[in-house]
Backbone as CSV, one residue per row, in Angstrom:
resi,resn,N_x,N_y,N_z,CA_x,CA_y,CA_z,C_x,C_y,C_z
1,MET,0.846,-1.192,0.000,0.000,0.000,0.000,0.883,1.245,0.000
2,LEU,0.529,2.211,-0.828,1.312,3.433,-0.925,1.065,4.325,0.288
3,PRO,2.087,5.068,0.736,1.857,6.037,1.816,0.838,7.077,1.392
4,PRO,0.080,7.623,2.341,-0.907,8.667,2.005,-0.207,9.974,1.661
5,ASP,-0.945,10.863,1.004,-0.450,12.223,0.806,-0.211,12.863,2.176
6,ARG,0.713,13.807,2.204,0.858,14.616,3.409,1.166,16.054,3.029
7,VAL,0.856,16.959,3.930,1.084,18.378,3.689,2.043,18.910,4.744
8,VAL,2.922,19.795,4.336,3.851,20.465,5.243,3.511,21.946,5.218
9,LEU,3.089,22.468,6.363,2.691,23.863,6.478,3.665,24.680,7.322
10,ASN,4.212,24.073,8.359,5.041,24.811,9.302,6.355,25.239,8.661
11,ALA,6.667,26.527,8.800,7.882,27.064,8.189,9.140,26.302,8.594
12,PRO,9.340,25.935,9.869,10.581,25.240,10.236,10.745,23.863,9.596
13,GLU,9.647,23.288,9.070,9.705,21.930,8.523,9.864,21.902,7.004
14,ARG,9.763,23.045,6.331,9.712,23.034,4.867,11.035,22.632,4.237
15,ARG,12.123,23.240,4.693,13.427,22.896,4.125,13.714,21.411,4.333
16,ALA,13.428,20.911,5.525,13.672,19.504,5.822,12.856,18.591,4.909
17,ALA,11.628,19.006,4.580,10.790,18.193,3.701,11.376,18.109,2.299
18,VAL,11.851,19.245,1.773,12.461,19.243,0.438,13.736,18.402,0.439
19,ILE,14.552,18.592,1.454,15.806,17.838,1.544,15.532,16.344,1.635
20,ASP,14.496,15.961,2.374,14.167,14.539,2.519,13.819,13.913,1.170
21,VAL,13.058,14.647,0.334,12.725,14.120,-0.994,13.992,14.003,-1.845
22,ILE,14.857,15.000,-1.794,16.108,14.932,-2.560,16.941,13.733,-2.105
23,ARG,17.009,13.513,-0.812,17.809,12.401,-0.282,17.219,11.048,-0.624
24,HIS,15.913,10.998,-0.923,15.293,9.733,-1.328,15.834,9.247,-2.673
25,ALA,16.288,10.178,-3.498,16.672,9.826,-4.874,17.903,8.928,-4.874
26,ARG,17.819,7.860,-5.654,18.940,6.946,-5.804,19.440,6.877,-7.242
27,SER,18.588,7.203,-8.211,19.037,7.143,-9.605,18.627,8.370,-10.415
28,ARG,17.495,9.005,-10.061,16.967,10.071,-10.902,16.239,11.103,-10.069
29,LEU,16.526,12.373,-10.322,15.897,13.455,-9.577,15.547,14.567,-10.553
30,SER,14.276,14.962,-10.567,13.796,16.012,-11.468,13.254,17.159,-10.639
31,LEU,13.672,18.387,-10.994,13.227,19.567,-10.265,12.730,20.638,-11.219
32,SER,11.663,21.312,-10.822,11.160,22.493,-11.516,11.271,23.660,-10.547
33,LEU,12.041,24.700,-10.928,12.348,25.792,-10.011,12.043,27.142,-10.634
34,PHE,11.585,28.054,-9.786,11.468,29.460,-10.179,12.581,30.270,-9.520
35,ARG,12.721,30.112,-8.216,13.834,30.729,-7.495,14.425,29.725,-6.520
36,CYS,15.723,29.819,-6.287,16.395,28.986,-5.281,17.678,29.697,-4.874
37,ASN,17.841,29.948,-3.579,19.089,30.540,-3.098,19.546,29.924,-1.780
38,ASP,18.975,28.776,-1.423,19.257,28.148,-0.143,20.477,27.224,-0.258
39,LYS,21.490,27.494,0.538,22.746,26.745,0.436,22.552,25.258,0.709
40,GLU,21.651,24.921,1.635,21.455,23.506,1.957,20.860,22.740,0.778
41,ILE,20.003,23.387,0.002,19.443,22.714,-1.178,20.545,22.432,-2.191
42,PHE,21.390,23.432,-2.472,22.496,23.204,-3.404,23.422,22.110,-2.882
43,ARG,23.670,22.091,-1.587,24.536,21.065,-0.997,23.945,19.671,-1.197
44,GLU,22.633,19.542,-1.012,22.004,18.229,-1.172,21.974,17.794,-2.637
45,LEU,21.798,18.751,-3.556,21.848,18.396,-4.971,23.243,17.911,-5.344
46,ARG,24.266,18.582,-4.837,25.640,18.151,-5.107,25.882,16.749,-4.539
47,ALA,25.360,16.490,-3.345,25.511,15.167,-2.743,24.788,14.103,-3.564
48,ALA,23.608,14.453,-4.099,22.870,13.501,-4.934,23.667,13.145,-6.178
49,VAL,24.224,14.155,-6.846,25.059,13.886,-8.017,26.252,13.026,-7.616
50,GLY,26.823,13.296,-6.447,27.974,12.537,-5.983,27.697,11.073,-5.743
51,ARG,26.447,10.727,-5.414,26.117,9.304,-5.217,25.550,8.663,-6.483
52,GLY,25.691,9.372,-7.601,25.337,8.789,-8.888,23.954,9.090,-9.392
53,VAL,23.263,10.046,-8.774,21.910,10.404,-9.204,21.984,11.335,-10.415
54,ASP,21.147,11.051,-11.412,21.009,11.939,-12.570,20.049,13.059,-12.182
55,VAL,20.579,14.264,-11.960,19.785,15.405,-11.507,19.526,16.329,-12.688
56,GLU,18.241,16.563,-12.962,17.830,17.408,-14.077,16.909,18.500,-13.551
57,VAL,17.175,19.752,-13.979,16.426,20.894,-13.474,15.924,21.734,-14.638
58,VAL,14.639,22.112,-14.588,14.093,23.108,-15.505,13.846,24.373,-14.703
59,VAL,14.362,25.497,-15.208,14.249,26.762,-14.483,13.659,27.832,-15.401
60,THR,13.177,28.879,-14.777,12.629,29.999,-15.532,13.738,30.742,-16.275
61,SER,13.374,31.376,-17.361,14.315,32.249,-18.066,13.922,33.714,-17.926
62,ARG,12.845,33.983,-17.148,12.392,35.350,-16.927,11.943,35.525,-15.484
63,ALA,12.464,36.559,-14.835,12.059,36.876,-13.470,12.450,38.315,-13.170
64,LYS,11.835,38.881,-12.132,12.189,40.237,-11.735,13.672,40.295,-11.399
65,GLY,14.298,41.381,-11.781,15.717,41.537,-11.487,16.604,41.313,-12.684
66,GLY,15.993,40.858,-13.800,16.774,40.700,-15.019,17.553,39.406,-15.078
67,LYS,18.516,39.360,-15.999,19.242,38.129,-16.297,20.334,37.803,-15.286
68,LYS,20.867,38.808,-14.612,22.011,38.555,-13.739,21.712,37.545,-12.632
69,PRO,20.608,37.714,-11.845,20.318,36.712,-10.815,19.977,35.347,-11.397
70,LEU,19.372,35.319,-12.596,19.071,34.038,-13.218,20.346,33.317,-13.618
71,ARG,21.304,34.057,-14.181,22.582,33.426,-14.537,23.285,32.885,-13.295
72,LYS,23.148,33.614,-12.192,23.744,33.141,-10.941,23.092,31.840,-10.491
73,LEU,21.755,31.768,-10.596,21.044,30.546,-10.241,21.487,29.393,-11.131
74,TRP,21.502,29.607,-12.452,21.926,28.548,-13.362,23.335,28.069,-13.035
75,GLN,24.239,29.015,-12.738,25.612,28.644,-12.444,25.701,27.825,-11.159
76,ARG,24.968,28.235,-10.139,25.004,27.489,-8.873,24.440,26.082,-9.054
77,LEU,23.409,25.945,-9.884,22.864,24.615,-10.155,23.849,23.777,-10.952
78,GLU,24.457,24.371,-11.968,25.440,23.632,-12.760,26.636,23.226,-11.917
79,ASP,27.005,24.052,-10.941,28.131,23.729,-10.062,27.862,22.497,-9.211
80,THR,26.587,22.154,-9.010,26.267,20.929,-8.267,26.460,19.681,-9.120
81,GLY,26.602,19.860,-10.433,26.672,18.729,-11.355,25.356,18.419,-12.022
82,ALA,24.307,19.199,-11.703,22.997,18.981,-12.318,23.004,19.436,-13.768
83,THR,22.117,18.835,-14.553,21.861,19.299,-15.914,20.733,20.313,-15.860
84,VAL,20.987,21.513,-16.376,20.041,22.620,-16.230,19.483,23.013,-17.592
85,HIS,18.163,23.160,-17.657,17.477,23.590,-18.873,16.665,24.838,-18.549
86,ALA,16.757,25.855,-19.387,15.961,27.065,-19.219,14.693,26.964,-20.054
87,TYR,13.544,27.182,-19.427,12.268,27.199,-20.138,12.188,28.504,-20.925
88,ASP,12.055,28.400,-22.232,12.201,29.602,-23.055,11.002,29.893,-23.946
89,ASP,9.803,29.500,-23.504,8.605,29.864,-24.254,8.524,31.395,-24.358
90,PRO,8.257,31.940,-25.546,8.256,33.407,-25.703,7.074,34.099,-25.040
91,VAL,6.028,33.346,-24.689,4.826,33.951,-24.102,4.618,33.510,-22.656
92,VAL,4.722,32.218,-22.420,4.399,31.646,-21.115,5.583,31.792,-20.159
93,LYS,5.333,32.381,-19.004,6.362,32.500,-17.968,6.370,31.241,-17.116
94,TYR,7.545,30.833,-16.684,7.694,29.578,-15.939,7.663,29.849,-14.441
95,HIS,6.719,29.198,-13.720,6.531,29.494,-12.300,6.239,28.244,-11.482
96,ALA,6.374,27.061,-12.080,6.029,25.812,-11.401,7.130,25.405,-10.421
97,LYS,6.695,24.779,-9.304,7.646,24.344,-8.276,7.316,22.908,-7.866
98,TYR,8.140,21.963,-8.312,7.923,20.575,-7.923,9.222,19.790,-8.018
99,VAL,9.235,18.632,-7.349,10.393,17.743,-7.332,9.885,16.317,-7.425
100,VAL,10.583,15.477,-8.190,10.261,14.052,-8.258,11.548,13.266,-8.054
101,ALA,11.520,12.338,-7.117,12.666,11.476,-6.847,12.349,10.055,-7.289
102,ASP,13.110,9.536,-8.257,12.923,8.165,-8.745,11.453,7.905,-9.068
103,GLU,10.905,6.815,-8.519,9.488,6.506,-8.721,8.646,7.017,-7.553
104,GLY,9.169,7.958,-6.847,8.482,8.597,-5.743,9.417,8.743,-4.557
105,PRO,9.105,9.761,-3.724,7.902,10.585,-3.788,8.047,11.769,-4.733
106,ALA,6.928,12.455,-4.948,6.916,13.738,-5.641,6.454,14.809,-4.660
107,LEU,6.933,15.998,-4.900,6.618,17.136,-4.050,6.096,18.261,-4.928
108,VAL,4.922,18.790,-4.605,4.360,19.955,-5.296,4.261,21.073,-4.273
109,ALA,4.841,22.232,-4.590,4.957,23.294,-3.605,4.360,24.602,-4.094
110,SER,3.968,25.431,-3.136,3.594,26.806,-3.450,4.782,27.739,-3.260
111,LEU,5.839,27.256,-2.607,6.947,28.114,-2.228,8.146,27.950,-3.165
112,ASN,8.951,29.006,-3.220,10.260,28.915,-3.846,11.238,28.308,-2.846
113,PHE,12.321,27.746,-3.360,13.316,27.148,-2.478,14.333,28.221,-2.075
114,THR,13.831,29.180,-1.320,14.637,30.323,-0.902,14.628,30.430,0.618
115,LYS,15.620,31.137,1.147,15.691,31.339,2.590,14.428,32.033,3.097
116,LYS,13.910,32.961,2.324,12.698,33.676,2.724,11.510,32.739,2.835
117,CYS,11.273,31.921,1.795,10.102,31.039,1.796,10.249,29.885,2.786
118,PHE,11.471,29.545,3.159,11.655,28.507,4.167,11.463,29.034,5.583
119,ALA,11.296,30.358,5.735,11.235,30.897,7.092,10.153,31.936,7.322
120,ARG,9.806,32.751,6.299,9.016,33.944,6.597,7.715,34.057,5.805
121,THR,7.369,33.044,5.025,6.128,33.122,4.259,5.160,32.020,4.673
122,SER,3.877,32.273,4.423,2.860,31.241,4.602,2.769,30.455,3.301
123,ASP,3.193,29.207,3.346,3.269,28.363,2.156,2.956,26.932,2.518
124,ALA,2.851,26.093,1.500,2.522,24.690,1.725,3.222,23.797,0.711
125,ILE,3.476,22.570,1.140,4.074,21.536,0.300,3.198,20.294,0.420
126,VAL,2.849,19.689,-0.703,2.174,18.388,-0.699,3.165,17.346,-1.194
127,ILE,3.297,16.266,-0.445,4.168,15.147,-0.814,3.285,13.944,-1.101
128,THR,3.497,13.334,-2.256,2.648,12.220,-2.684,3.475,11.103,-3.287
129,TRP,2.966,9.873,-3.134,3.547,8.687,-3.781,2.638,8.185,-4.905
130,ASP,1.637,8.975,-5.273,0.700,8.592,-6.325,1.464,8.388,-7.641
131,PRO,1.483,7.171,-8.191,2.275,6.932,-9.398,1.793,7.732,-10.605
132,ASP,0.496,8.036,-10.661,-0.010,8.846,-11.778,0.539,10.272,-11.713
133,VAL,0.575,10.831,-10.518,1.134,12.175,-10.354,2.632,12.163,-10.654
134,ILE,3.335,11.178,-10.143,4.778,11.078,-10.371,5.079,10.973,-11.858
135,GLY,4.369,10.095,-12.539,4.566,9.957,-13.979,4.166,11.202,-14.744
136,GLY,3.076,11.849,-14.309,2.616,13.055,-14.981,3.599,14.198,-14.854
137,LEU,4.181,14.365,-13.659,5.171,15.428,-13.469,6.427,15.169,-14.290
138,ARG,6.814,13.916,-14.396,7.983,13.598,-15.227,7.692,13.911,-16.697
139,GLN,6.490,13.561,-17.149,6.095,13.901,-18.514,6.128,15.406,-18.738
140,LEU,5.591,16.133,-17.771,5.512,17.585,-17.904,6.903,18.203,-17.962
141,LEU,7.784,17.760,-17.090,9.126,18.315,-17.092,9.835,18.038,-18.416
142,ALA,9.631,16.841,-18.952,10.273,16.501,-20.229,9.748,17.377,-21.363
143,THR,8.446,17.621,-21.385,7.896,18.448,-22.465,8.321,19.903,-22.321
144,ASP,8.378,20.396,-21.079,8.829,21.772,-20.866,10.318,21.905,-21.180
145,ARG,11.070,20.893,-20.867,12.498,20.881,-21.208,12.695,20.944,-22.713
146,ASP,11.862,20.200,-23.437,12.041,20.084,-24.883,11.248,21.117,-25.677
147,GLY,10.448,21.929,-24.984,9.711,22.984,-25.656,8.556,22.497,-26.515
148,ILE,7.896,21.418,-26.075,6.745,20.899,-26.814,5.497,20.998,-25.935
149,ALA,4.351,20.764,-26.529,3.080,20.932,-25.823,2.945,19.927,-24.685
150,ALA,2.348,20.374,-23.597,2.089,19.479,-22.476,1.090,18.403,-22.892
151,PRO,1.290,17.162,-22.435,0.394,16.080,-22.847,-0.997,16.212,-22.240
152,ASP,-2.004,15.755,-22.985,-3.378,15.755,-22.478,-3.597,14.667,-21.429
153,SER,-2.647,13.747,-21.312,-2.817,12.579,-20.452,-2.455,12.832,-18.998
154,LEU,-2.060,14.052,-18.648,-1.707,14.319,-17.259,-2.896,14.045,-16.351
155,PRO,-2.657,13.486,-15.167,-3.779,13.134,-14.279,-4.571,14.358,-13.855
156,SER,-5.856,14.153,-13.620,-6.744,15.271,-13.297,-6.397,15.899,-11.957
157,ARG,-5.689,15.183,-11.087,-5.275,15.754,-9.804,-4.321,16.925,-9.987
158,LEU,-3.603,16.949,-11.108,-2.677,18.035,-11.377,-3.408,19.170,-12.077
159,ILE,-3.396,20.328,-11.479,-3.988,21.517,-12.083,-2.869,22.253,-12.798
160,LEU,-3.035,22.442,-14.091,-1.933,22.873,-14.944,-2.257,24.182,-15.641
161,GLY,-1.426,25.197,-15.387,-1.532,26.436,-16.130,-0.433,26.515,-17.168
162,PRO,-0.736,27.129,-18.326,-1.989,27.806,-18.644,-3.012,26.937,-19.373
163,GLU,-2.661,25.701,-19.710,-3.502,24.926,-20.627,-4.905,24.648,-20.083
164,ARG,-5.010,24.326,-18.788,-6.318,23.890,-18.311,-6.674,24.418,-16.918
165,ALA,-5.842,25.300,-16.359,-6.079,25.777,-14.995,-7.411,26.506,-14.861
166,ARG,-7.736,27.371,-15.816,-8.993,28.119,-15.717,-10.185,27.161,-15.723
167,ARG,-10.170,26.201,-16.620,-11.277,25.236,-16.673,-11.350,24.423,-15.386
168,GLN,-10.198,24.000,-14.872,-10.199,23.175,-13.668,-10.695,23.943,-12.456
169,PHE,-10.254,25.181,-12.280,-10.739,25.968,-11.152,-12.216,26.325,-11.318
170,THR,-12.632,26.575,-12.537,-14.051,26.830,-12.781,-14.883,25.630,-12.354
171,ASP,-14.447,24.430,-12.732,-15.173,23.212,-12.351,-15.218,23.052,-10.835
172,LEU,-14.074,23.270,-10.164,-14.026,23.127,-8.709,-15.017,24.070,-8.035
173,ILE,-15.042,25.303,-8.474,-15.926,26.297,-7.860,-17.390,25.982,-8.156
174,GLN,-17.684,25.608,-9.392,-19.066,25.305,-9.750,-19.584,24.044,-9.065
175,GLN,-18.690,23.107,-8.756,-19.103,21.857,-8.113,-19.299,21.992,-6.602
176,ALA,-18.822,23.076,-6.020,-18.947,23.249,-4.576,-20.418,23.292,-4.168
177,THR,-20.758,22.547,-3.123,-22.143,22.502,-2.667,-22.359,23.187,-1.330
178,SER,-21.296,23.337,-0.527,-21.487,23.942,0.795,-20.500,25.060,1.089
179,SER,-19.228,24.927,0.684,-18.273,25.958,1.085,-17.061,26.006,0.160
180,ILE,-16.499,27.198,0.041,-15.248,27.450,-0.669,-14.427,28.362,0.231
181,LEU,-13.328,27.852,0.750,-12.428,28.634,1.584,-11.116,28.800,0.828
182,LEU,-10.591,30.022,0.808,-9.464,30.316,-0.075,-8.489,31.263,0.600
183,ILE,-7.198,30.943,0.477,-6.123,31.866,0.837,-5.434,32.262,-0.451
184,ASP,-5.575,33.523,-0.817,-4.942,34.026,-2.041,-4.983,35.553,-2.017
185,PRO,-3.865,36.187,-1.610,-3.867,37.655,-1.551,-3.883,38.326,-2.921
186,LYS,-3.681,37.542,-3.977,-3.649,38.115,-5.321,-4.947,37.907,-6.096
187,LEU,-5.942,37.290,-5.488,-7.199,37.025,-6.183,-7.715,38.286,-6.873
188,SER,-7.844,38.211,-8.198,-8.291,39.396,-8.942,-8.929,39.053,-10.279
189,ASP,-8.901,37.792,-10.690,-9.425,37.443,-12.005,-10.935,37.698,-12.067
190,PRO,-11.403,38.491,-13.010,-12.837,38.817,-13.068,-13.726,37.588,-13.213
191,GLY,-13.308,36.629,-14.013,-14.125,35.435,-14.201,-14.264,34.632,-12.922
192,ILE,-13.162,34.447,-12.188,-13.202,33.704,-10.927,-14.012,34.474,-9.884
193,LEU,-13.815,35.786,-9.808,-14.596,36.586,-8.864,-16.089,36.480,-9.157
194,GLY,-16.448,36.471,-10.431,-17.849,36.320,-10.799,-18.405,34.970,-10.392
195,LEU,-17.611,33.918,-10.586,-18.052,32.574,-10.183,-18.251,32.490,-8.676
196,LEU,-17.343,33.082,-7.910,-17.486,33.061,-6.456,-18.751,33.800,-6.028
197,ASP,-19.045,34.908,-6.683,-20.279,35.638,-6.375,-21.514,34.788,-6.692
198,GLU,-21.449,34.049,-7.799,-22.569,33.175,-8.170,-22.795,32.098,-7.113
199,ARG,-21.695,31.529,-6.599,-21.847,30.470,-5.600,-22.391,31.049,-4.289
200,ARG,-21.949,32.253,-3.931,-22.525,32.910,-2.747,-24.029,33.071,-2.904
201,ALA,-24.431,33.529,-4.087,-25.856,33.741,-4.337,-26.636,32.439,-4.277
202,ALA,-25.950,31.323,-4.547,-26.606,30.009,-4.505,-26.613,29.421,-3.097
203,GLY,-26.066,30.155,-2.125,-26.091,29.688,-0.740,-24.814,29.020,-0.276
204,VAL,-23.793,29.003,-1.101,-22.517,28.409,-0.720,-21.718,29.412,0.112
205,THR,-21.157,28.963,1.222,-20.288,29.807,2.025,-18.980,30.037,1.278
206,VAL,-18.636,31.288,1.044,-17.383,31.635,0.372,-16.587,32.553,1.291
207,HIS,-15.387,32.117,1.652,-14.507,32.945,2.477,-13.160,33.066,1.779
208,VAL,-12.724,34.292,1.556,-11.434,34.551,0.922,-10.548,35.287,1.914
209,HIS,-9.434,34.673,2.260,-8.429,35.350,3.083,-7.467,36.041,2.121
210,GLY,-7.697,37.322,1.909,-6.891,38.068,0.959,-5.896,39.001,1.614
211,ALA,-5.720,38.874,2.934,-4.793,39.739,3.655,-3.351,39.432,3.273
212,GLU,-2.475,40.390,3.509,-1.064,40.222,3.187,-0.335,39.349,4.196
213,ARG,-0.981,39.059,5.332,-0.365,38.230,6.364,-1.264,37.052,6.703
214,VAL,-0.633,35.932,7.010,-1.320,34.775,7.598,-0.658,34.565,8.949
215,GLY,-1.292,35.049,9.982,-0.632,35.065,11.277,0.586,35.976,11.229
216,ASP,1.742,35.428,11.620,2.987,36.200,11.633,3.742,36.114,10.313
217,LEU,3.193,35.418,9.326,3.913,35.151,8.080,3.314,35.939,6.920
218,LYS,4.141,36.266,5.966,3.668,36.920,4.746,2.882,35.912,3.918
219,SER,1.700,36.299,3.464,0.877,35.401,2.661,1.491,35.227,1.273
220,HIS,1.769,33.994,0.912,2.387,33.703,-0.387,1.726,32.505,-1.056
221,GLY,1.603,31.401,-0.352,1.027,30.194,-0.936,-0.471,30.301,-1.121
222,LYS,-0.952,29.608,-2.167,-2.380,29.616,-2.486,-2.989,28.280,-2.062
223,ILE,-4.053,28.360,-1.264,-4.695,27.157,-0.727,-6.199,27.302,-0.873
224,MET,-6.844,26.264,-1.397,-8.300,26.250,-1.530,-8.843,24.991,-0.861
225,LEU,-9.916,25.149,-0.106,-10.615,24.036,0.526,-12.060,24.065,0.048
226,ILE,-12.473,23.008,-0.644,-13.813,22.918,-1.222,-14.652,21.939,-0.405
227,ASP,-15.802,22.395,0.067,-16.769,21.551,0.773,-16.156,20.836,1.976
228,GLY,-15.110,21.412,2.528,-14.479,20.836,3.716,-13.750,19.549,3.481
229,CYS,-13.551,19.137,2.198,-12.957,17.817,1.973,-12.095,17.707,0.712
230,ARG,-11.952,18.781,-0.041,-11.084,18.769,-1.229,-10.124,19.942,-1.131
231,VAL,-8.830,19.651,-1.164,-7.804,20.670,-0.980,-7.023,20.842,-2.275
232,VAL,-6.727,22.104,-2.626,-5.853,22.409,-3.755,-4.714,23.289,-3.243
233,ILE,-3.483,22.876,-3.547,-2.285,23.598,-3.127,-1.325,23.674,-4.306
234,GLY,-0.717,24.848,-4.504,0.273,24.950,-5.564,0.683,26.374,-5.823
235,SER,1.303,26.581,-6.987,1.877,27.891,-7.312,0.872,28.847,-7.932
236,LEU,-0.311,28.359,-8.288,-1.292,29.166,-9.015,-1.964,30.216,-8.144
237,ALA,-1.920,31.448,-8.573,-2.775,32.493,-8.013,-3.980,32.660,-8.925
238,LEU,-5.088,33.092,-8.352,-6.295,33.269,-9.147,-6.301,34.668,-9.759
239,THR,-5.331,34.861,-10.655,-5.201,36.070,-11.454,-5.213,35.657,-12.920
240,ALA,-5.563,36.582,-13.789,-5.571,36.266,-15.217,-4.182,35.864,-15.692
241,LEU,-3.145,36.539,-15.194,-1.784,36.227,-15.604,-1.394,34.812,-15.220
242,SER,-1.690,34.430,-13.980,-1.313,33.107,-13.497,-2.117,32.006,-14.177
243,LEU,-3.405,32.243,-14.371,-4.268,31.229,-14.969,-3.998,31.031,-16.456
244,ASP,-3.687,32.115,-17.158,-3.685,32.063,-18.625,-2.322,32.223,-19.283
245,PHE,-1.302,32.664,-18.538,-0.031,32.982,-19.191,1.189,32.470,-18.442
246,ARG,1.008,31.544,-17.522,2.161,31.021,-16.784,2.118,29.505,-16.706
247,ARG,3.307,28.898,-16.757,3.386,27.484,-16.414,3.285,27.380,-14.897
248,GLU,2.179,26.859,-14.437,1.890,26.707,-13.020,1.452,25.266,-12.763
249,VAL,1.708,24.794,-11.555,1.258,23.456,-11.168,0.696,23.507,-9.750
250,ALA,-0.493,22.963,-9.592,-1.083,22.747,-8.273,-1.582,21.309,-8.226
251,ILE,-1.881,20.835,-7.029,-2.334,19.455,-6.869,-3.579,19.439,-5.985
252,GLU,-4.520,18.578,-6.346,-5.726,18.373,-5.545,-5.561,17.104,-4.724
253,THR,-6.013,17.141,-3.489,-5.987,15.953,-2.646,-7.224,15.915,-1.758
254,THR,-7.695,14.713,-1.494,-8.784,14.507,-0.544,-8.312,13.674,0.644
255,ASP,-7.004,13.528,0.795,-6.485,12.750,1.921,-7.005,13.326,3.241
256,PRO,-7.566,12.488,4.107,-8.214,13.008,5.324,-7.273,13.781,6.242
257,VAL,-6.024,13.347,6.348,-5.094,14.039,7.241,-4.726,15.405,6.666
258,VAL,-4.493,15.459,5.352,-4.214,16.744,4.706,-5.402,17.682,4.884
259,VAL,-6.599,17.173,4.630,-7.809,17.995,4.771,-7.919,18.525,6.195
260,SER,-7.677,17.672,7.188,-7.761,18.084,8.580,-6.746,19.186,8.893
261,ASP,-5.535,19.048,8.360,-4.510,20.071,8.601,-4.912,21.413,7.985
262,ILE,-5.523,21.373,6.800,-5.951,22.620,6.159,-7.157,23.217,6.886
263,GLN,-8.057,22.372,7.361,-9.160,22.875,8.174,-8.619,23.597,9.408
264,SER,-7.600,23.011,10.040,-7.002,23.632,11.223,-6.370,24.978,10.878
265,LEU,-5.741,25.055,9.703,-5.153,26.321,9.269,-6.222,27.408,9.167
266,PHE,-7.346,27.081,8.561,-8.410,28.081,8.437,-8.977,28.459,9.807
267,ARG,-9.029,27.502,10.721,-9.510,27.844,12.066,-8.589,28.853,12.744
268,THR,-7.268,28.722,12.515,-6.348,29.700,13.111,-6.578,31.099,12.562
269,LEU,-7.197,31.184,11.383,-7.523,32.481,10.783,-8.896,32.989,11.219
270,GLY,-9.523,32.252,12.138,-10.824,32.668,12.650,-11.996,32.230,11.800
271,VAL,-11.754,31.336,10.840,-12.819,30.855,9.957,-13.498,29.658,10.626
272,THR,-14.813,29.706,10.732,-15.577,28.567,11.255,-16.607,28.085,10.244
273,ALA,-17.242,29.018,9.522,-18.235,28.630,8.525,-17.572,27.799,7.439
274,GLY,-18.228,26.703,7.058,-17.697,25.831,6.016,-16.792,24.741,6.531
275,LEU,-16.567,24.699,7.866,-15.727,23.671,8.470,-16.589,22.714,9.281
276,PRO,-16.083,21.506,9.584,-16.874,20.556,10.367,-17.382,21.178,11.653
277,GLY,-18.648,20.902,11.950,-19.280,21.472,13.132,-20.148,22.666,12.828
278,ALA,-19.897,23.286,11.646,-20.733,24.416,11.255,-21.969,23.912,10.539
279,VAL,-23.029,24.693,10.569,-24.260,24.335,9.869,-24.039,24.563,8.372
280,PRO,-24.234,23.548,7.525,-24.015,23.747,6.078,-24.902,24.834,5.514
281,ALA,-24.353,25.611,4.599,-25.132,26.679,3.996,-26.052,26.176,2.902
282,ALA,-25.616,25.141,2.206,-26.418,24.644,1.077,-27.120,23.366,1.491
283,ALA,-28.289,23.138,0.936,-29.066,21.940,1.277,-28.279,20.696,0.962
284,GLY,-28.294,19.744,1.893,-27.625,18.474,1.660,-26.201,18.433,2.119
285,GLY,-25.535,19.592,2.287,-24.167,19.601,2.767,-23.190,19.102,1.728
286,ALA,-21.975,18.826,2.190,-20.891,18.434,1.280,-20.758,16.932,1.218
287,SER,-20.288,16.468,0.089,-19.988,15.046,-0.095,-18.801,14.913,-1.008
288,CYS,-17.756,14.253,-0.510,-16.549,14.070,-1.318,-16.269,12.585,-1.507
């Protein structure tokens, strides 16, 4: 039996979670990065190459600050012995964050592998042994590396921008029967805002935490909880740019422990409506 999905929310545990996945690799390690400046991550990648692991990284070719910091990132990755590929689509910006070690586990993150995101931001990591997700992420990395279209065969658990993220989020919101809880300080897409208003009008509890802080941490990661039992975590913000013009990856999970951890997170934000124990807003309540 495969291990269940798990989520890592606590800032002190994030670096350790990424390092643990890297250390799992014995023959093959694939990474998708937007930013990385953490010395321990580079050290672990170098150690992986040293034990014979084939380490392959796809990185963005566009980011704030121009080419100089990107060249520094590429050089630091190459210095570990990894093979580095720059995603060079002329329209789509690269923003996906995930890691796959051998035949598992895979890690899908909302955070960059930076000192800041490992300590001072509100972010989340989902770790899964689902073979469909693992295979799908490997397929995606290969197509992005080679500059070809993403395959239609990627598992539905993976929410993929820009090809299908808008449709997938639209479906999630329209399917909600009792509640939609969301952490996303960048929420601004007119279509998504309209859908949320429609669900409110239909009696669905909709709560958006759009503040710049989540407790003592800067709000960065995007988290959605549907009907108290479906969780989405990843790099996607609900903005037109993120949905339609960026390579983004998020993952859906219904694992009970992950769901419970996300419910607890919303409770720390003072949210009670839409969580277990609250009176359902829509007739019949939620069913997952």
